[in-house]
N, C-alpha and C positions, 0 to 999 in steps of 0.2 A: 333559558336563564337569561340571555342578553335582554330577550321581550324586556322580561318582569325587570331589568334594571332599567329599564329607556320607563320603563311604566313611573318607576319608581323614583326617577331622574326627573319626568315631565311633574310627576303631583308637586315635590317638590319644586320645584323653580315654580308653579301657579299658588301653591300654596304662600309663597316669598313674596309673590307678587300681588296679593291679596292684604300682605302685610306693609300697610302705609307705612311710612316715615313720619315720624313726630313731627316735623316741619314744617308737612304738608295738609295737617289737619287743623280742627278749631279744637283747640289745648283748652282746658277746665281742669285749674286746681283747687282742691280744696284741703285744708286745713281749718285749724283749731284756733278761732279768729277773735280768744281773746288772750292765746297763751297759752304754753306749753309749760312742764313742771320741770325745773334743773332737778337730776338724777331719775326722770322719770321718762316710759317711752315717749318717743314723739313720732308721728306717723304724717305725712303726705301723700295726698293722693290725688295722681295723674289721672284726668278723665278725659275719654273721647267720646266720638258716637260710633269712631269704628277701628279694627283693631288696629295696633300698634306695635310694629318691632322694637327691640331693647332702643333705646335713646340716653346721649349722655346728658348729664346735668351737673349742676356746681353749685354750691353755696358758699356767700362769699359775707364775709364781718363787714361793719360798718369803715372800715379803713379799704376794702375791695378786696382784701387780702383770702384767698380759695381756704377754705376750713374744712370743705367735703367736696372731693369730685367722684364721680361714678357713672354706672351705667344701669339703668332700671332694667328689668326682667321685663320679659314678654308681658303683653297686656293680655288680661284675663276679662273673659265676660262674667258681669253682675249683672245675672241672669233680672234682678226684680228693679234695675233703672235700665234694661237694656244699654247698659255703656259697656267699656271697655276701660278698665281700673288694672294701673301699674303703684305699687307704692317704695315711697321714698323713704329708708329712716334714718332719721336726723340722730337716732336717743344719745348718740356718744359726744355731743355737742349739749357740753352742764357749767357752759359761762353764761350767765346771765345777760340778754343784749338783743339788740336786734339785728336781722342776719335778712340774705336774699336769696330765695332760689330763682335761678334760669333753666331754662328747658326748654328745647322745639322755638326758641330765638323771643321766648314771654320773662317774665322775670314777676316773682311774688315774693313781698316781705314776709317774714315771720316774725313774732318775738318768742322769747324763751324767757320764764322769771320765778325766780326763787317760791314764790307764792301768787301764782295767778289770779287767784277765784277769789282775795280779797272781795271786791266791790260786785261780782256776781254771787255770792254767799248772801251779803246780804239780799242785794234785788229778789232773787228765789224767793226769800223767807217772807220780807217786806211786803208781798204781792197780796199776804194776808191784813193785814192793816190797810192796806188802800182798798181791800174787799170789803169793811165792816161794815154792820148795818147797825142802827140806833145812834150815831156819832159824827159829831162833825169833824173831819178831816181838818184839820189848819195847819199853815203853811211851813210852821215850824218842822213840821215830819212829813209834810205832803208834798212841797214844794209846787210846781206852779199846778198838779192836780189836787190843790187843796178844791173842797166842798161841803156841803151843807148838808145834814144825815139827811133829809126828807123821810124818808121813811122810819118808821120809829118802832111798828111790831108793837105798843103794847093796848092794844084794841083789834084781837084778833078774835074772828067768828069759830065755834065750833060748828066746823061741817054737816050735813044730816047721816055721810056716810060712818062720823064719829061720836053721833050722838048717845049717851048715855041717858041713865034715871039721873044720876048727879049731875049730868054734863048735858043738857038736852039741845037742841039742834038750836043755832043762835047763841048761846049764851059767851059772854066775852070773858078770852083770857088771855095775858102777856103772853107776847114768843120775843121779848128783846132779846138783842146782842146777836151772838153770829156774823156769819160768812154770807154773804151773796155766793149763790153754788158756782156760778159760771158766767155767760154772760148776759142769762139773765138775772132777773129779781125776787129770787124763791131760794128756799132751802130747804134741804134733803136731807133726813138722818142717816138713808143707808148710803148715801157719799161720804158724810161729813164721817161714815166710823173707820172706814181705811183711810180717810186725809189724817184722821186725829190719831188712828193707831202708828202714823210712818211718824209723825210729829213729836209724839211723846216717845216713841220708841229712840229717834235722835238724842231726845234728853236723858231716857235711861244707859244707854250705851255711851254717852260721850256728855255725862252731867258736866265735868270739869271745865270743858270745853266752855259750853255755853250758858255756866256760871258767870263768864267774865266776858263772856261775849254780846256790846253792845249794838240792837238793830236799830234804835233810833226810833223809839215807838212813845208816845205819852205816860207810860208805865216807865221807860229805864229810869233807871239810879234808885228806886225804893225797893231795894233789900229781894227782890223775887228775880229770878233767871226771864229774859225778856221773853224766850223760846214761850215760857210759861205763863207770863201776864197775855201772851197772845191767844195762847190754849186755852185762859180761863176766859176768853172772850165770849168763844164759841161755846163750850163745855156749861155756860150757863144760860146759852139759848137751847141745848139741847136737853138740859134739865129741864126745862119750861114746857116742853116734846112730851112727856112722861104724864099719864091720868095718872094722880097721885091715891087715887080710889080703886084701881086696880093691876097699877103698877104695867102694862101696855103704853107702848109707842107709839105715836100719829109720826104717820109715814112721812111727811112734807108740810111746810108753811109755805102756801103762797096765795096766787089769786086762780079767779078760775080761766084766763088762759094768760100767756104773755102779755108781755106790754110791749110799745116800741119801743126806735129807740130815744129814750131819754133819759134826762138826768134821776136822781132817786126822790128829790124835791117835788118831780114832776108828776111821778105815781100818782093813779089815784083810784086802781082797782080796790074792789075788797080784798079782804087778805085770811086765809081761812087755815085750821088744823085741817088732813082729810086722814081718813080711816086708819086705824089702827095695823100695824103688819108686825108678823113675823121677823121679817127681815130687820126693819129697821129698831125692833125691841133687841134681838139680839145685838146687833151693832152696839147700838147702846150700851147693852149692859156690859160685853168686851171694854168699851173702851171706858167705861165710868169706873169698872175694876182697878184697869192700867193705869188712869189717874189715880185713882184713891191712890194705890202704893206708892204712888212717886210723891203725892202732896203731903202723906203723911210724916214726912222727911222734913214738912216744916212747921215749925211752933206756931203759928200764925195761921195755918192754914189744918191743924189736925180736926177741927169741926166740918170743914170743906170735904175733910177726905173721909171722916165719917159717915158722910151726908151722901156721898157719892157710893162706898160699897153698899151701902143699905137699897139707894135704888137700881144697884146694881143687881142685887141677890133678887131684889124684888121684880126686876124684867125679864131675869133669867126664868123664876118659877111660871111667870105669867107663858112665856115663850115654850115652855114644855105642856103647859097646858092647852095651849095655840097650836101645834106645832106646821100646823100648814093654813095661817091667814095668807096668803100668798093678797100681793096689790096690787089693783089694777087700777087705771084712774076710774072712777064714779061717773056716771052721766053729767055733763056738763063742763066736769074738771078736763083741761087741754094739756096743761103745761106735763113736764118732765116724769117718767112712770119710774124710773127704775127696778123693775120688777124683778123677781127673782122667786125663783121655784125649786130652787135646790140646794136647801139649805144646808147640809151636812156638813158644810165648811166653816160654818158660821156659829150653829152648834158647839164644833169642835175648839173653834176658837176660842166664847165664852167661857167656855167649861176651863181652857185651861189658865186663861188671864183669874178669873175666880179662885183656881184651886193655889195659883203661887200667889195671891195678896192673901187670901183665907187662912190657907195649908187645910182648910176642910177636906176630909177624904171624901164626903159625900161627892163632890164634881169631879174626880178621878174617873169614876164608874162612867160618866159620861164623855172621857177619852178615848178614841177608839186609833190608835195610831194607823194600824192598817189600811185605814181607809183613808188618811188625811192625802190631799192631794198635794201635790210639789211644782201646779202648775204655775208660771208668773200669776200675784195676787191681783184680781181688781174689781171695783165693786159690787159683782155679783157672783165671784168668790175668793174669802178670803181665807181658804185653806192653810197656805201657805205661812198666814201670819203668826196661827198656831202654831206650825214647826220653829218660826222664829224665834217665838216665845219658850218654846220645850228648850231646844239647843243654848239657851243664855239662861235659862234657870234650870239646865240640866241635873243638877245638886239636889233639887228638891223634886224632882219626876221620877230620878232613877229606881228608888223604890218600889213603884207603882206601876210604871208603863216601859215599852221598847224604848228608850231614849237615844241606843244605837239606831232603832232603823228611821228614827224619824231625824237624825243624823245625816245616816246615809241617803235617804231622801233628799235632804237639800241640798246635799252636795252634788248626791246626781244631776240633780238640777244645772247646779251655780258650774257643773263642769261640763255640760253642754254648753252654756250660752260663753265659759270661756274659749271653749273648741273653737266658737264660731269666731270669735275675735283674732284670733289665733290664723283661723286658718282660711275664713270668706276673702272673695277678692276686696272687697272693698272695707275690709278688720272690721266689721261691725258686730254686734249680736242681733240685731233684726234681720229676717228673714223670711220670703213667702207670706207666710198667711198672720203673721206679726203685724202688717200692716192693713191694721182696720181702724174703726172708726175710734180717734183717740189712741194713732198708737206708738204717738211720745209719751203717753202713761206705758202704754207696753213696755216701752226704752226704757223709762228712767224706771219702771220697777225691776228692768234686768241687771240696771245695773247695780240698784239696792239689794239687789240677790247676789251680786259678786262681792259687795260691801259685806253681807253677814256672814257667806262663807269665809272671809277672811277673819271677821270677829271668830269665828269658832274655830279656826285652823293656824290662825298666823301661818299662814299659807303665800306668801308675797304675789303667786304668780295670779292670784283671785285680785289684789289689789293693782297688779301691774291692769291686767285686765279692765279693770272700772277705770283705772285712767284714759288708755285708748279709747274703754267707752263713749265717753263723755264729750269726746270729739265729734262726735255722730248730731250732740246736740248744738255744738255752736261753731259748725259749716262742712262738717266733712261729714258731705251722705248726698241724697241725689238730690239736694235743689241748693246748694252751694250757700245757704245762709242759716245763720243762728235761729234758731225756733223758740227763744226767746227775748221779748221786747226789751230794745233797748239795751240789749249788748250784742257784742261787736260788731262787724264795720256794716255786714250787711241782717235786717234782723225786719221780721212783721211790722209793719206799718198800720196795717188795716182789720186788724183782728175782732172778730164777732164778739164784740164786749159794749152791753150798752154805752156804759159811763164813758169810754175809750173815742167812743162813733161820736155822744152827746155832748162832748163837754168844749169844744169847740179850740182845745189844743191840737196842736199839726201832731203830735208826739202821742201816741198810745202809755196808755200807765205802762209803767216798765215793772219789770220780773216777771212778765206774765210767759207761764207756756204754752203755745198754742198745739192745738188734735195731731196735728203731722201728717204726711201722706197714707191717702188709702183712696183705693179706688173705686170706691164706690159711687161716688160721687154724688151724693143723695139730692143736695142741693141744687143741681140745676145751673150749678154757678160756670162761669167760664174759668178752663185749667187749661193748662202748656203738653197734658199729656196723661196717658191712660197706665202708666207703667206703676205699680205701686208705690217704690222709692221717691217717683217724681210729681203724685195724684195732687198735689197742693196748687189751692188757689188763695193768695194772699188778698181777698179782699173782704170787706163784713156782712157779701153778701153770702161766704160759705162759713155756717156751721157746720160741716161735715169732716174741712180740714183745718180751717180757723179760730174755733168758736178756744174758748180756753175755762177750765175747773179746778178744784180747790183739790181733785185729787191727783192732777194731772203733773201739779206743781210739788205735792208735797214728797214724791221719792227722790226730785231734784234738793227738793234742802234739804233731805237725808244725804243725801250722796256728796254734791258739794261741799257740804261743812263737815262730812267724815273725810273727804280728800283733804280740804284745807287740814285741819285737824292734825293728820299725819304729816300733812306737808309742815307744818310750823312747828312737829315734833321732829323733824330731819333735820333742822337749822336751829335747834336749842344747846 
């Protein structure tokens, strides 16, 4: 027994010796660089490369008065970064102001504000204006990022893969307006699908907020909410992508290859619409049906809404007649593929939107809640979008489908994400395999999932988790930067975005969500780490971690503006 006690004592001593005092380590304080919200959770992450013991800390106000003092827990390993983390919770501070954390001999200032997302909420939305095609961006609305239109897309060729009797190869059509999809100058219907749904759903759920919110775009003040004016710009382009003769939708409008890092007015490649696909057509059908019911509420847009519903029905019919017209780049086309060979979720989603808008029971026959996945959505799996719309409009569905199962599926996934934020060492929802190409798109849609769960339950724990989770984008992450250009004290300077690279302006276009860390490093650029949560390169070279796209910004528009809405509501 004495021998065993000696062994245990030795183990304890060795363990203690391995746990460093925090003053002996290089410490990184990771925090929300924009500011924490009064009345909401406020977490600060203390991060080191080696395990550390408990550490004393203080929080002082601007008068140097100690507001909080305490001791952290022992650090825990955050496997995704290979770092050790301890959390300091300052949620009890609910007086707006600036405060200073002191720990391990270093200090860090933090801000607590009533509505910290005022600028952020506009910036992430206005990214879409900055990415408009076919229009000059003038200084009044674009500031130093003003530019000429360049690409008009009013003379686009029918590619051989898209040719029909009515529209033979080389036929010229107009495909103007829309948004540049990503860091390149092409436009893709499939990726517009989830992006448009997310933004339309933002309006559908928070219409009173958006009706009065001004985003300073050219259409501001025209009696249409700014968010809808911006969506019309892309909807008009999407409408041009449908073949009017049969209802099928071209997969993309593109050059045959990517251009170099040039401005839009320097672009000189021929433009084409390429092959119709079932995925593009279903995304089009779903978005047009949802948009139709929103615009039908505006007297000036009744005809527009009617047209949207007609083309949606036509597209869905084409998709059912061509259920497996999967897309692959035709020979000679080298731009983004956005392929999707599993369209079960997209069929469900399109049928759901059409039923909500038309109330026609024939669309119910295409809805099977049992087969709808509840995974976090992305452009290759829109299943959860069907769950969002079913639970939002459950009174319309309860007579025909198992609404309870749809709600159960949604809440199971949301509860899993909430649990991660409550229990993981870094207190973020991201974990393991979530660090894929476009990991910030995953992170944004995780937060949107939490907000959706709050909307149908009024369970504050989902909303609180979303507030905590947003910290990930604003500095409390593996890189200790804000992942949104122009936002926070440290943010990406060299995104893979042709306009930002070519415009001769030092700062990149603001409000863009970059792709985020992922260990694939497919671009062979210079990275500081291979750990999933740290494998990020702030370089133009890094299209695998530092590109931007419309679908990565969309969930941030939804989440940030929803949180802004709830925060404003708290102070009325």
